[in-house]
N, CA, C and O atoms as a CHARMM CRD file, in Angstrom:
* protein
*
  360
    1    1 UNK  N      2.11600  -6.37000  -5.52700 PROA 1      0.00000
    2    1 UNK  CA     3.46200  -5.89600  -5.74100 PROA 1      0.00000
    3    1 UNK  C      4.43200  -6.80500  -5.01400 PROA 1      0.00000
    4    1 UNK  O      4.22800  -7.09700  -3.83600 PROA 1      0.00000
    5    2 UNK  N      5.47300  -7.25700  -5.67400 PROA 2      0.00000
    6    2 UNK  CA     6.40100  -8.20500  -5.09000 PROA 2      0.00000
    7    2 UNK  C      7.68100  -7.57900  -4.56100 PROA 2      0.00000
    8    2 UNK  O      8.62700  -8.30500  -4.25500 PROA 2      0.00000
    9    3 UNK  N      7.74500  -6.29500  -4.44500 PROA 3      0.00000
   10    3 UNK  CA     8.93500  -5.65900  -3.91200 PROA 3      0.00000
   11    3 UNK  C      8.56700  -4.35200  -3.23200 PROA 3      0.00000
   12    3 UNK  O      7.49700  -3.78500  -3.45200 PROA 3      0.00000
   13    4 UNK  N      9.47600  -3.90300  -2.41200 PROA 4      0.00000
   14    4 UNK  CA     9.27200  -2.67500  -1.66800 PROA 4      0.00000
   15    4 UNK  C     10.34400  -1.69800  -2.12200 PROA 4      0.00000
   16    4 UNK  O     11.50800  -2.07800  -2.24400 PROA 4      0.00000
   17    5 UNK  N      9.98200  -0.46400  -2.37000 PROA 5      0.00000
   18    5 UNK  CA    11.02400   0.45900  -2.78000 PROA 5      0.00000
   19    5 UNK  C     10.55600   1.88300  -2.85500 PROA 5      0.00000
   20    5 UNK  O      9.36900   2.19500  -2.76700 PROA 5      0.00000
   21    6 UNK  N     11.51000   2.70500  -3.01700 PROA 6      0.00000
   22    6 UNK  CA    11.27700   4.12000  -3.20500 PROA 6      0.00000
   23    6 UNK  C     11.87300   4.46300  -4.55400 PROA 6      0.00000
   24    6 UNK  O     13.03900   4.16000  -4.80500 PROA 6      0.00000
   25    7 UNK  N     11.10400   5.08500  -5.42300 PROA 7      0.00000
   26    7 UNK  CA    11.67500   5.46800  -6.71200 PROA 7      0.00000
   27    7 UNK  C     12.78900   6.46700  -6.47600 PROA 7      0.00000
   28    7 UNK  O     13.80900   6.43800  -7.16400 PROA 7      0.00000
   29    8 UNK  N     12.60800   7.32100  -5.54300 PROA 8      0.00000
   30    8 UNK  CA    13.69000   8.20400  -5.09100 PROA 8      0.00000
   31    8 UNK  C     13.27600   8.74500  -3.74200 PROA 8      0.00000
   32    8 UNK  O     12.12200   9.12400  -3.53700 PROA 8      0.00000
   33    9 UNK  N     14.21700   8.77700  -2.83200 PROA 9      0.00000
   34    9 UNK  CA    13.91800   9.36500  -1.53300 PROA 9      0.00000
   35    9 UNK  C     14.08600  10.86900  -1.68500 PROA 9      0.00000
   36    9 UNK  O     15.16700  11.35800  -2.01500 PROA 9      0.00000
   37   10 UNK  N     13.01300  11.58600  -1.44400 PROA 10     0.00000
   38   10 UNK  CA    13.02800  13.02500  -1.66700 PROA 10     0.00000
   39   10 UNK  C     13.94400  13.71300  -0.66300 PROA 10     0.00000
   40   10 UNK  O     14.02300  13.32700   0.50300 PROA 10     0.00000
   41   11 UNK  N     14.62900  14.73400  -1.14500 PROA 11     0.00000
   42   11 UNK  CA    15.45000  15.53000  -0.25300 PROA 11     0.00000
   43   11 UNK  C     14.53100  16.36500   0.61000 PROA 11     0.00000
   44   11 UNK  O     13.58800  16.98900   0.12400 PROA 11     0.00000
   45   12 UNK  N     14.81800  16.36600   1.88300 PROA 12     0.00000
   46   12 UNK  CA    13.95600  17.04800   2.83100 PROA 12     0.00000
   47   12 UNK  C     14.63500  18.34100   3.28500 PROA 12     0.00000
   48   12 UNK  O     15.79700  18.33500   3.69000 PROA 12     0.00000
   49   13 UNK  N     13.91800  19.41100   3.21700 PROA 13     0.00000
   50   13 UNK  CA    14.43400  20.66900   3.74100 PROA 13     0.00000
   51   13 UNK  C     14.01900  20.75400   5.19400 PROA 13     0.00000
   52   13 UNK  O     12.83500  20.89400   5.50000 PROA 13     0.00000
   53   14 UNK  N     14.99600  20.67000   6.09900 PROA 14     0.00000
   54   14 UNK  CA    14.65500  20.67300   7.51800 PROA 14     0.00000
   55   14 UNK  C     14.60200  22.07800   8.10500 PROA 14     0.00000
   56   14 UNK  O     14.05500  22.27800   9.19000 PROA 14     0.00000
   57   15 UNK  N     15.16400  23.04800   7.40100 PROA 15     0.00000
   58   15 UNK  CA    15.10000  24.42300   7.89600 PROA 15     0.00000
   59   15 UNK  C     13.80300  25.08300   7.45100 PROA 15     0.00000
   60   15 UNK  O     13.42000  25.00800   6.28300 PROA 15     0.00000
   61   16 UNK  N     13.15400  25.71100   8.37100 PROA 16     0.00000
   62   16 UNK  CA    11.95400  26.45800   8.03000 PROA 16     0.00000
   63   16 UNK  C     12.36800  27.79600   7.43200 PROA 16     0.00000
   64   16 UNK  O     13.44300  28.30300   7.75500 PROA 16     0.00000
   65   17 UNK  N     11.54300  28.37700   6.57100 PROA 17     0.00000
   66   17 UNK  CA    11.89200  29.66200   5.95600 PROA 17     0.00000
   67   17 UNK  C     12.23700  30.71200   7.01200 PROA 17     0.00000
   68   17 UNK  O     11.53800  30.86100   8.01400 PROA 17     0.00000
   69   18 UNK  N     13.33300  31.43700   6.76300 PROA 18     0.00000
   70   18 UNK  CA    13.73800  32.49400   7.67600 PROA 18     0.00000
   71   18 UNK  C     14.62600  32.04700   8.81700 PROA 18     0.00000
   72   18 UNK  O     15.13100  32.88800   9.56100 PROA 18     0.00000
   73   19 UNK  N     14.83300  30.75100   8.97800 PROA 19     0.00000
   74   19 UNK  CA    15.68400  30.25600  10.06900 PROA 19     0.00000
   75   19 UNK  C     17.07600  29.96100   9.54300 PROA 19     0.00000
   76   19 UNK  O     17.24200  29.54100   8.39800 PROA 19     0.00000
   77   20 UNK  N     18.07500  30.18300  10.38700 PROA 20     0.00000
   78   20 UNK  CA    19.45600  29.97400   9.97500 PROA 20     0.00000
   79   20 UNK  C     20.12400  28.81300  10.69400 PROA 20     0.00000
   80   20 UNK  O     21.27000  28.48400  10.38800 PROA 20     0.00000
   81   21 UNK  N     19.45100  28.19600  11.62400 PROA 21     0.00000
   82   21 UNK  CA    20.07100  27.09800  12.36400 PROA 21     0.00000
   83   21 UNK  C     19.06400  25.97300  12.57500 PROA 21     0.00000
   84   21 UNK  O     17.85500  26.15100  12.43100 PROA 21     0.00000
   85   22 UNK  N     19.59900  24.82800  12.91500 PROA 22     0.00000
   86   22 UNK  CA    18.77000  23.65200  13.16200 PROA 22     0.00000
   87   22 UNK  C     18.47700  23.51400  14.64700 PROA 22     0.00000
   88   22 UNK  O     19.36100  23.69800  15.48300 PROA 22     0.00000
   89   23 UNK  N     17.25600  23.19600  14.96300 PROA 23     0.00000
   90   23 UNK  CA    16.93500  22.83400  16.34500 PROA 23     0.00000
   91   23 UNK  C     17.27500  21.35800  16.52400 PROA 23     0.00000
   92   23 UNK  O     17.57300  20.65900  15.55600 PROA 23     0.00000
   93   24 UNK  N     17.22900  20.90500  17.73200 PROA 24     0.00000
   94   24 UNK  CA    17.47300  19.47900  17.99600 PROA 24     0.00000
   95   24 UNK  C     16.43600  18.62700  17.26700 PROA 24     0.00000
   96   24 UNK  O     16.77400  17.58300  16.70800 PROA 24     0.00000
   97   25 UNK  N     15.18200  19.06300  17.26800 PROA 25     0.00000
   98   25 UNK  CA    14.12400  18.31300  16.57100 PROA 25     0.00000
   99   25 UNK  C     14.40700  18.25600  15.07400 PROA 25     0.00000
  100   25 UNK  O     14.21400  17.21500  14.44500 PROA 25     0.00000
  101   26 UNK  N     14.86500  19.37500  14.49800 PROA 26     0.00000
  102   26 UNK  CA    15.20600  19.39600  13.07400 PROA 26     0.00000
  103   26 UNK  C     16.34100  18.42500  12.78100 PROA 26     0.00000
  104   26 UNK  O     16.30200  17.68600  11.79700 PROA 26     0.00000
  105   27 UNK  N     17.35000  18.43300  13.64200 PROA 27     0.00000
  106   27 UNK  CA    18.50200  17.55200  13.45900 PROA 27     0.00000
  107   27 UNK  C     18.08200  16.09100  13.53000 PROA 27     0.00000
  108   27 UNK  O     18.54200  15.27300  12.73400 PROA 27     0.00000
  109   28 UNK  N     17.22200  15.76400  14.46800 PROA 28     0.00000
  110   28 UNK  CA    16.73500  14.38200  14.58800 PROA 28     0.00000
  111   28 UNK  C     15.96100  13.97200  13.34300 PROA 28     0.00000
  112   28 UNK  O     16.12600  12.85800  12.84600 PROA 28     0.00000
  113   29 UNK  N     15.12200  14.86300  12.83900 PROA 29     0.00000
  114   29 UNK  CA    14.35700  14.56900  11.63000 PROA 29     0.00000
  115   29 UNK  C     15.29800  14.34100  10.45600 PROA 29     0.00000
  116   29 UNK  O     15.12200  13.39500   9.68700 PROA 29     0.00000
  117   30 UNK  N     16.28900  15.20100  10.31900 PROA 30     0.00000
  118   30 UNK  CA    17.25400  15.07300   9.22700 PROA 30     0.00000
  119   30 UNK  C     18.02000  13.75100   9.32600 PROA 30     0.00000
  120   30 UNK  O     18.15500  13.04300   8.32800 PROA 30     0.00000
  121   31 UNK  N     18.52000  13.41200  10.51600 PROA 31     0.00000
  122   31 UNK  CA    19.29400  12.16500  10.65900 PROA 31     0.00000
  123   31 UNK  C     18.41100  10.94800  10.46900 PROA 31     0.00000
  124   31 UNK  O     18.87400   9.92200   9.97100 PROA 31     0.00000
  125   32 UNK  N     17.13800  11.04500  10.86100 PROA 32     0.00000
  126   32 UNK  CA    16.21000   9.93200  10.65200 PROA 32     0.00000
  127   32 UNK  C     16.07800   9.61400   9.16800 PROA 32     0.00000
  128   32 UNK  O     16.20900   8.45900   8.76100 PROA 32     0.00000
  129   33 UNK  N     15.81500  10.64600   8.35700 PROA 33     0.00000
  130   33 UNK  CA    15.64800  10.41300   6.92300 PROA 33     0.00000
  131   33 UNK  C     16.96200  10.02700   6.25700 PROA 33     0.00000
  132   33 UNK  O     16.97000   9.21100   5.33500 PROA 33     0.00000
  133   34 UNK  N     18.06700  10.59800   6.70600 PROA 34     0.00000
  134   34 UNK  CA    19.37500  10.22300   6.15700 PROA 34     0.00000
  135   34 UNK  C     19.67500   8.76700   6.47400 PROA 34     0.00000
  136   34 UNK  O     20.24100   8.05500   5.64500 PROA 34     0.00000
  137   35 UNK  N     19.30500   8.32200   7.65300 PROA 35     0.00000
  138   35 UNK  CA    19.52600   6.93300   8.05600 PROA 35     0.00000
  139   35 UNK  C     18.68500   5.97400   7.21900 PROA 35     0.00000
  140   35 UNK  O     19.17200   4.92600   6.79500 PROA 35     0.00000
  141   36 UNK  N     17.43500   6.32600   6.98400 PROA 36     0.00000
  142   36 UNK  CA    16.57200   5.48800   6.14600 PROA 36     0.00000
  143   36 UNK  C     17.17700   5.34000   4.75700 PROA 36     0.00000
  144   36 UNK  O     17.24700   4.23700   4.21400 PROA 36     0.00000
  145   37 UNK  N     17.61100   6.45600   4.18900 PROA 37     0.00000
  146   37 UNK  CA    18.19800   6.40400   2.84800 PROA 37     0.00000
  147   37 UNK  C     19.47700   5.58200   2.84300 PROA 37     0.00000
  148   37 UNK  O     19.70800   4.81400   1.90900 PROA 37     0.00000
  149   38 UNK  N     20.31000   5.72600   3.86100 PROA 38     0.00000
  150   38 UNK  CA    21.56300   4.97200   3.94600 PROA 38     0.00000
  151   38 UNK  C     21.29600   3.46600   3.95400 PROA 38     0.00000
  152   38 UNK  O     21.87500   2.72500   3.16000 PROA 38     0.00000
  153   39 UNK  N     20.41700   3.01600   4.85700 PROA 39     0.00000
  154   39 UNK  CA    20.15700   1.57800   4.96700 PROA 39     0.00000
  155   39 UNK  C     19.41700   1.04000   3.74700 PROA 39     0.00000
  156   39 UNK  O     19.62300  -0.10900   3.35300 PROA 39     0.00000
  157   40 UNK  N     18.56100   1.85900   3.14800 PROA 40     0.00000
  158   40 UNK  CA    17.89300   1.43300   1.92800 PROA 40     0.00000
  159   40 UNK  C     18.93400   1.15200   0.84700 PROA 40     0.00000
  160   40 UNK  O     18.87700   0.12500   0.17100 PROA 40     0.00000
  161   41 UNK  N     19.88400   2.07100   0.69100 PROA 41     0.00000
  162   41 UNK  CA    20.92800   1.89200  -0.32500 PROA 41     0.00000
  163   41 UNK  C     21.81200   0.68200  -0.01600 PROA 41     0.00000
  164   41 UNK  O     22.25700  -0.01600  -0.92700 PROA 41     0.00000
  165   42 UNK  N     22.06200   0.43900   1.26400 PROA 42     0.00000
  166   42 UNK  CA    22.85300  -0.74500   1.64300 PROA 42     0.00000
  167   42 UNK  C     22.13000  -2.03400   1.27200 PROA 42     0.00000
  168   42 UNK  O     22.75900  -2.99300   0.82600 PROA 42     0.00000
  169   43 UNK  N     20.82500  -2.06000   1.45000 PROA 43     0.00000
  170   43 UNK  CA    20.05700  -3.27200   1.17900 PROA 43     0.00000
  171   43 UNK  C     19.70600  -3.44500  -0.29000 PROA 43     0.00000
  172   43 UNK  O     19.38500  -4.55500  -0.71400 PROA 43     0.00000
  173   44 UNK  N     19.75700  -2.39400  -1.06300 PROA 44     0.00000
  174   44 UNK  CA    19.44800  -2.45100  -2.49300 PROA 44     0.00000
  175   44 UNK  C     20.67900  -2.96800  -3.23200 PROA 44     0.00000
  176   44 UNK  O     21.42600  -2.19400  -3.83100 PROA 44     0.00000
  177   45 UNK  N     20.88200  -4.28000  -3.18500 PROA 45     0.00000
  178   45 UNK  CA    22.10800  -4.89900  -3.69500 PROA 45     0.00000
  179   45 UNK  C     22.34000  -4.66400  -5.17700 PROA 45     0.00000
  180   45 UNK  O     23.48100  -4.49500  -5.60600 PROA 45     0.00000
  181   46 UNK  N     21.27600  -4.65000  -5.96000 PROA 46     0.00000
  182   46 UNK  CA    21.45600  -4.47800  -7.40600 PROA 46     0.00000
  183   46 UNK  C     21.32400  -3.01700  -7.84600 PROA 46     0.00000
  184   46 UNK  O     21.45800  -2.71700  -9.03300 PROA 46     0.00000
  185   47 UNK  N     21.06600  -2.11400  -6.91000 PROA 47     0.00000
  186   47 UNK  CA    21.04700  -0.69300  -7.20300 PROA 47     0.00000
  187   47 UNK  C     19.90500  -0.21600  -8.07900 PROA 47     0.00000
  188   47 UNK  O     20.01300   0.82500  -8.72700 PROA 47     0.00000
  189   48 UNK  N     18.78900  -0.97900  -8.10800 PROA 48     0.00000
  190   48 UNK  CA    17.68200  -0.58100  -8.98300 PROA 48     0.00000
  191   48 UNK  C     16.65000   0.31400  -8.29600 PROA 48     0.00000
  192   48 UNK  O     15.65700   0.69000  -8.91800 PROA 48     0.00000
  193   49 UNK  N     16.86500   0.65800  -7.03400 PROA 49     0.00000
  194   49 UNK  CA    15.93200   1.52600  -6.32300 PROA 49     0.00000
  195   49 UNK  C     14.73300   0.80400  -5.74400 PROA 49     0.00000
  196   49 UNK  O     13.79500   1.44400  -5.27000 PROA 49     0.00000
  197   50 UNK  N     14.74900  -0.52400  -5.77700 PROA 50     0.00000
  198   50 UNK  CA    13.64600  -1.34800  -5.26800 PROA 50     0.00000
  199   50 UNK  C     14.23800  -2.46300  -4.41200 PROA 50     0.00000
  200   50 UNK  O     15.23200  -3.08400  -4.78900 PROA 50     0.00000
  201   51 UNK  N     13.62200  -2.71200  -3.25900 PROA 51     0.00000
  202   51 UNK  CA    14.03200  -3.85200  -2.45000 PROA 51     0.00000
  203   51 UNK  C     13.18000  -5.04100  -2.86600 PROA 51     0.00000
  204   51 UNK  O     11.99900  -5.12200  -2.52800 PROA 51     0.00000
  205   52 UNK  N     13.79000  -5.96000  -3.60000 PROA 52     0.00000
  206   52 UNK  CA    13.06900  -7.13500  -4.09200 PROA 52     0.00000
  207   52 UNK  C     12.91800  -8.16300  -2.97300 PROA 52     0.00000
  208   52 UNK  O     13.56300  -8.05500  -1.93100 PROA 52     0.00000
  209   53 UNK  N     12.08300  -9.13500  -3.19100 PROA 53     0.00000
  210   53 UNK  CA    11.92500 -10.21400  -2.21700 PROA 53     0.00000
  211   53 UNK  C     13.25100 -10.94500  -2.00300 PROA 53     0.00000
  212   53 UNK  O     13.56100 -11.36200  -0.88700 PROA 53     0.00000
  213   54 UNK  N     14.02300 -11.09900  -3.06300 PROA 54     0.00000
  214   54 UNK  CA    15.33500 -11.74100  -2.94000 PROA 54     0.00000
  215   54 UNK  C     16.22300 -10.97100  -1.96200 PROA 54     0.00000
  216   54 UNK  O     16.84800 -11.56600  -1.08400 PROA 54     0.00000
  217   55 UNK  N     16.27500  -9.64900  -2.11400 PROA 55     0.00000
  218   55 UNK  CA    17.11400  -8.83600  -1.23700 PROA 55     0.00000
  219   55 UNK  C     16.60400  -8.86800   0.20100 PROA 55     0.00000
  220   55 UNK  O     17.39200  -8.99200   1.13900 PROA 55     0.00000
  221   56 UNK  N     15.28800  -8.75600   0.37600 PROA 56     0.00000
  222   56 UNK  CA    14.72700  -8.80800   1.72200 PROA 56     0.00000
  223   56 UNK  C     15.00600 -10.14700   2.38800 PROA 56     0.00000
  224   56 UNK  O     15.37000 -10.19700   3.56300 PROA 56     0.00000
  225   57 UNK  N     14.83700 -11.23300   1.63800 PROA 57     0.00000
  226   57 UNK  CA    15.07400 -12.56300   2.20500 PROA 57     0.00000
  227   57 UNK  C     16.55900 -12.77900   2.50900 PROA 57     0.00000
  228   57 UNK  O     16.90300 -13.42000   3.50200 PROA 57     0.00000
  229   58 UNK  N     17.42400 -12.25200   1.66900 PROA 58     0.00000
  230   58 UNK  CA    18.86400 -12.37700   1.89100 PROA 58     0.00000
  231   58 UNK  C     19.24600 -11.81400   3.26300 PROA 58     0.00000
  232   58 UNK  O     19.96100 -12.46100   4.02800 PROA 58     0.00000
  233   59 UNK  N     18.76500 -10.60300   3.56700 PROA 59     0.00000
  234   59 UNK  CA    19.09800  -9.99000   4.84100 PROA 59     0.00000
  235   59 UNK  C     18.32800 -10.63000   5.99400 PROA 59     0.00000
  236   59 UNK  O     18.82500 -10.67200   7.12000 PROA 59     0.00000
  237   60 UNK  N     17.13600 -11.12300   5.73000 PROA 60     0.00000
  238   60 UNK  CA    16.37200 -11.81300   6.77300 PROA 60     0.00000
  239   60 UNK  C     17.10200 -13.08400   7.19600 PROA 60     0.00000
  240   60 UNK  O     17.16200 -13.39600   8.38600 PROA 60     0.00000
  241   61 UNK  N     17.65500 -13.81700   6.23800 PROA 61     0.00000
  242   61 UNK  CA    18.36300 -15.05200   6.55600 PROA 61     0.00000
  243   61 UNK  C     19.57700 -14.79400   7.44200 PROA 61     0.00000
  244   61 UNK  O     19.92000 -15.62700   8.28100 PROA 61     0.00000
  245   62 UNK  N     20.22400 -13.65400   7.26300 PROA 62     0.00000
  246   62 UNK  CA    21.33600 -13.27900   8.14500 PROA 62     0.00000
  247   62 UNK  C     20.84700 -13.14800   9.58700 PROA 62     0.00000
  248   62 UNK  O     21.52000 -13.58900  10.51800 PROA 62     0.00000
  249   63 UNK  N     19.67700 -12.54300   9.76600 PROA 63     0.00000
  250   63 UNK  CA    19.11500 -12.38300  11.10000 PROA 63     0.00000
  251   63 UNK  C     18.66500 -13.72600  11.68100 PROA 63     0.00000
  252   63 UNK  O     18.81600 -13.97500  12.87700 PROA 63     0.00000
  253   64 UNK  N     18.11300 -14.58600  10.82400 PROA 64     0.00000
  254   64 UNK  CA    17.71200 -15.92400  11.26300 PROA 64     0.00000
  255   64 UNK  C     18.91800 -16.67600  11.80200 PROA 64     0.00000
  256   64 UNK  O     18.83700 -17.33100  12.84100 PROA 64     0.00000
  257   65 UNK  N     20.01800 -16.58200  11.10300 PROA 65     0.00000
  258   65 UNK  CA    21.24500 -17.25900  11.54100 PROA 65     0.00000
  259   65 UNK  C     21.64800 -16.79600  12.94700 PROA 65     0.00000
  260   65 UNK  O     22.00200 -17.61900  13.79100 PROA 65     0.00000
  261   66 UNK  N     21.59700 -15.50100  13.19600 PROA 66     0.00000
  262   66 UNK  CA    21.93300 -14.97100  14.52400 PROA 66     0.00000
  263   66 UNK  C     20.94600 -15.45300  15.57600 PROA 66     0.00000
  264   66 UNK  O     21.34100 -15.78600  16.69300 PROA 66     0.00000
  265   67 UNK  N     19.65000 -15.49400  15.22400 PROA 67     0.00000
  266   67 UNK  CA    18.63600 -15.94900  16.17700 PROA 67     0.00000
  267   67 UNK  C     18.83700 -17.41700  16.51400 PROA 67     0.00000
  268   67 UNK  O     18.64300 -17.81900  17.66100 PROA 67     0.00000
  269   68 UNK  N     19.22300 -18.22500  15.53200 PROA 68     0.00000
  270   68 UNK  CA    19.47900 -19.64300  15.78500 PROA 68     0.00000
  271   68 UNK  C     20.64800 -19.82400  16.75400 PROA 68     0.00000
  272   68 UNK  O     20.60500 -20.69700  17.62200 PROA 68     0.00000
  273   69 UNK  N     21.67500 -19.01800  16.61300 PROA 69     0.00000
  274   69 UNK  CA    22.83200 -19.09700  17.50200 PROA 69     0.00000
  275   69 UNK  C     22.42000 -18.86700  18.95400 PROA 69     0.00000
  276   69 UNK  O     22.89800 -19.55300  19.85700 PROA 69     0.00000
  277   70 UNK  N     21.53100 -17.89900  19.17400 PROA 70     0.00000
  278   70 UNK  CA    21.09700 -17.55800  20.52300 PROA 70     0.00000
  279   70 UNK  C     19.85200 -18.31900  20.97100 PROA 70     0.00000
  280   70 UNK  O     19.32700 -18.05800  22.05300 PROA 70     0.00000
  281   71 UNK  N     19.37700 -19.25000  20.15900 PROA 71     0.00000
  282   71 UNK  CA    18.21900 -20.05400  20.52600 PROA 71     0.00000
  283   71 UNK  C     16.91700 -19.27600  20.54900 PROA 71     0.00000
  284   71 UNK  O     15.99900 -19.61900  21.29500 PROA 71     0.00000
  285   72 UNK  N     16.83000 -18.23500  19.74000 PROA 72     0.00000
  286   72 UNK  CA    15.61800 -17.41300  19.67800 PROA 72     0.00000
  287   72 UNK  C     14.71500 -17.95100  18.57600 PROA 72     0.00000
  288   72 UNK  O     15.15600 -18.20900  17.45700 PROA 72     0.00000
  289   73 UNK  N     13.44600 -18.11300  18.91700 PROA 73     0.00000
  290   73 UNK  CA    12.48900 -18.60900  17.93200 PROA 73     0.00000
  291   73 UNK  C     12.21900 -17.52100  16.88800 PROA 73     0.00000
  292   73 UNK  O     12.15000 -16.33800  17.22300 PROA 73     0.00000
  293   74 UNK  N     12.07100 -17.91400  15.65700 PROA 74     0.00000
  294   74 UNK  CA    11.81100 -16.97300  14.56900 PROA 74     0.00000
  295   74 UNK  C     10.70900 -17.53200  13.68900 PROA 74     0.00000
  296   74 UNK  O     10.40300 -18.72400  13.74000 PROA 74     0.00000
  297   75 UNK  N     10.11500 -16.66500  12.88200 PROA 75     0.00000
  298   75 UNK  CA     9.08200 -17.12400  11.96300 PROA 75     0.00000
  299   75 UNK  C      9.64600 -17.17300  10.54800 PROA 75     0.00000
  300   75 UNK  O     10.58200 -16.44000  10.22700 PROA 75     0.00000
  301   76 UNK  N      9.09000 -18.02300   9.70900 PROA 76     0.00000
  302   76 UNK  CA     9.55200 -18.10100   8.32100 PROA 76     0.00000
  303   76 UNK  C      9.41400 -16.75500   7.61600 PROA 76     0.00000
  304   76 UNK  O      8.53800 -15.95500   7.94300 PROA 76     0.00000
  305   77 UNK  N     10.28500 -16.52100   6.65300 PROA 77     0.00000
  306   77 UNK  CA    10.29800 -15.27400   5.89500 PROA 77     0.00000
  307   77 UNK  C      8.93600 -14.97600   5.29300 PROA 77     0.00000
  308   77 UNK  O      8.46800 -13.83900   5.35400 PROA 77     0.00000
  309   78 UNK  N      8.29700 -15.97500   4.71600 PROA 78     0.00000
  310   78 UNK  CA     6.99900 -15.77000   4.06400 PROA 78     0.00000
  311   78 UNK  C      5.96500 -15.24000   5.05100 PROA 78     0.00000
  312   78 UNK  O      5.14100 -14.39600   4.69800 PROA 78     0.00000
  313   79 UNK  N      6.00700 -15.73500   6.28800 PROA 79     0.00000
  314   79 UNK  CA     5.06600 -15.26400   7.30800 PROA 79     0.00000
  315   79 UNK  C      5.34600 -13.80800   7.68900 PROA 79     0.00000
  316   79 UNK  O      4.41900 -13.03400   7.93000 PROA 79     0.00000
  317   80 UNK  N      6.61800 -13.44500   7.74100 PROA 80     0.00000
  318   80 UNK  CA     6.97100 -12.04600   8.04000 PROA 80     0.00000
  319   80 UNK  C      6.44300 -11.12000   6.95800 PROA 80     0.00000
  320   80 UNK  O      5.90400 -10.05500   7.25800 PROA 80     0.00000
  321   81 UNK  N      6.59100 -11.51500   5.71300 PROA 81     0.00000
  322   81 UNK  CA     6.12100 -10.68800   4.60700 PROA 81     0.00000
  323   81 UNK  C      4.60000 -10.53300   4.67000 PROA 81     0.00000
  324   81 UNK  O      4.07100  -9.46000   4.38200 PROA 81     0.00000
  325   82 UNK  N      3.90500 -11.60100   5.04600 PROA 82     0.00000
  326   82 UNK  CA     2.44300 -11.50400   5.18000 PROA 82     0.00000
  327   82 UNK  C      2.07000 -10.50600   6.28300 PROA 82     0.00000
  328   82 UNK  O      1.07600  -9.79000   6.15800 PROA 82     0.00000
  329   83 UNK  N      2.85200 -10.45700   7.34600 PROA 83     0.00000
  330   83 UNK  CA     2.57800  -9.53700   8.45000 PROA 83     0.00000
  331   83 UNK  C      2.78300  -8.08900   8.03000 PROA 83     0.00000
  332   83 UNK  O      2.08700  -7.20200   8.52300 PROA 83     0.00000
  333   84 UNK  N      3.71400  -7.83900   7.13900 PROA 84     0.00000
  334   84 UNK  CA     3.99600  -6.46800   6.67900 PROA 84     0.00000
  335   84 UNK  C      2.76900  -5.86700   6.01300 PROA 84     0.00000
  336   84 UNK  O      2.48400  -4.68300   6.19400 PROA 84     0.00000
  337   85 UNK  N      2.04100  -6.66700   5.24700 PROA 85     0.00000
  338   85 UNK  CA     0.91100  -6.15500   4.49000 PROA 85     0.00000
  339   85 UNK  C     -0.40900  -6.13100   5.24300 PROA 85     0.00000
  340   85 UNK  O     -1.40300  -5.62700   4.72100 PROA 85     0.00000
  341   86 UNK  N     -0.44000  -6.66800   6.46700 PROA 86     0.00000
  342   86 UNK  CA    -1.71100  -6.73500   7.19600 PROA 86     0.00000
  343   86 UNK  C     -2.10600  -5.39200   7.75300 PROA 86     0.00000
  344   86 UNK  O     -1.27400  -4.61300   8.21800 PROA 86     0.00000
  345   87 UNK  N     -3.41300  -5.13800   7.69300 PROA 87     0.00000
  346   87 UNK  CA    -3.96400  -3.91900   8.29100 PROA 87     0.00000
  347   87 UNK  C     -4.21700  -4.17200   9.76100 PROA 87     0.00000
  348   87 UNK  O     -4.61900  -5.27000  10.14600 PROA 87     0.00000
  349   88 UNK  N     -3.99000  -3.18400  10.56800 PROA 88     0.00000
  350   88 UNK  CA    -4.16100  -3.32000  12.01800 PROA 88     0.00000
  351   88 UNK  C     -5.63300  -3.36500  12.43400 PROA 88     0.00000
  352   88 UNK  O     -5.95100  -3.93300  13.47900 PROA 88     0.00000
  353   89 UNK  N     -6.52300  -2.79000  11.65500 PROA 89     0.00000
  354   89 UNK  CA    -7.92500  -2.73700  12.06400 PROA 89     0.00000
  355   89 UNK  C     -8.72600  -3.96000  11.65600 PROA 89     0.00000
  356   89 UNK  O     -9.92600  -4.02100  11.92200 PROA 89     0.00000
  357   90 UNK  N     -8.09000  -4.93800  11.01400 PROA 90     0.00000
  358   90 UNK  CA    -8.84700  -6.13400  10.61300 PROA 90     0.00000
  359   90 UNK  C     -8.52600  -7.32300  11.48300 PROA 90     0.00000
  360   90 UNK  O     -9.07600  -8.40500  11.27800 PROA 90     0.00000
């Protein structure tokens, strides 16, 4: 697969049955998923619901530029993508 995406981020019900308020843990869970959806939509430049390699590389290059300014060593985009798919137990 050459892209990463969610066909749709499911709406999460953070309230348990019978409860009328959110606990701090519920609120954190809700904001976590809302944040993921927000940034996913920001990075999905063409709005197709999939983060293509083009989109991922576009935003990676922005980070590379910042790292170069501060003299921070970085790895090529292709190497980062290979790391994403690696299993930890191998």
